[in-house]
C-alpha positions, 0 to 999 in steps of 0.5 A: 711458178716463180715469185718476183718482187717488183718495186716502183710506180703504179698509176692510173693512165688516161689514154687518148688516141689522136691523129697527131699530138696537139700543138695549139691551145685549143680543144681536140677530140680523141678517136679512141680512149681508155682507162688503164692501170699503168706505171713502170712497176704496175705494167711490169707486174701485170706482164709477169703475171700474164707470163706465168709468174707470181708477182708481188708489187711494192708501191704506194697509193692514196686512200682515194678513188684513183688508188682503189682503181689501181689496186683493183686492176692489179688484183684482177691481173692476179698481182699480189698487192698485200705490201702496197702502202695505202696512205692517208692524205696522200694523192695517188699517181695518175697520167695523161697519155697521148698516142699518135697514129705512129704509136708514139706517146706523150705522157704527163705524170703526177706523183707525190713524194713518199714519207721517209719511213715508207720502206721500213716494211720491206725488211720483213718480206719473204725471199723471191726468185727475182727482184725488179725495181724502177728508178722512180723511188730510189730508197725503195730501189736500194732496199729491193736490190739489197735484198736481191744481193743478200739472197743471191738472186737476180736484182734487175734495175729498170734504169731511167734518168735519174739513176743513182750510182749506188743502185747500179752498183748493187744491181746484178742486171741493169737495163738502161734506156738509151737516154738513161745510159747517156745521162748516167755515163755522159758518153754518146758511144754505146760500147764505151758507156756499157764498158763503164758499167761493166768495169766501174760497177761490175754489173751486167748491163744492156741498153733497150733501144725500141725498134733498134733492139737491145745492145749488150757486151758479150766476150768484149764485143758489142752485141745487138739482138734486134726487135721484131719488125711490127707496125706500132699502134701504141708504144705505151708500157712497152719498156715495162713489159720488156723488164717484166719479161726479162725478170721472169726469164732470169727467175727461171734460170734462162741466160741473158741472151735468151731473156732478151730475145723473149722480152723483145717479142713480148714488148713488140706484141704489146706495141701492136695493141692500143690500150696500155695494160690490156695489150700485154701478151701472155706466154702462149701468145709470145710462143705463137708469135715466135713459131710464126717467124 
């Protein structure tokens, strides 16, 4: 069982399913609703656990009811929370999430600034088989990826704007969203953007593009591995599931191409299910889906 450290945001998500996103200043009624653990690192951790890994999350919550809920949900999913910072007089992160009939989502998130010395404990962490960090907590991202580099392990960066150049430079693998890559390189062309990362930062890079699949450079040629065609019910957390699955595959020694194909299926299955973390698939469900294709 691979041990993975996942650093970043953990939240409480309040999810509402509507026919259409609100456009007027009036009351709306959801047809379905759910409470869920969430956040980039929270969702990736649950995905890693359901795929058979042993994830440890490094995040922060307040000593409040929201923080207790976040921790209890992670622990219920067999995520190791021993290194989660529990801070006095600090409000836990939470989000209001609206999902429409096409599965698209709108998110309003609240998160607090962390104390400057919040990452000092990370130097005492054990060695993991892979390291994943989102870009929401830059100091912890740099510390996490530095550990991966020190121990010669995969260090994966979930790169959403804003992304620091230092983080990209020390990551072994950088998975950008399309918007994140464009923001970072100021390039519209995918090939040119990925070449900037490959040439200037010496990091392996890819772009996740939702239904468009994943783009990366292989032997100087732009490659695209398409996402499975599905009817989306809820895209919330799909990218986080992809990053969690990708990290598990790299920890297992799989190639980037193998990891992308596996992660594309994991994210696609999540999109067919409403409810945030409850829709994250297991490895068995991914294997069954792939066998049907």
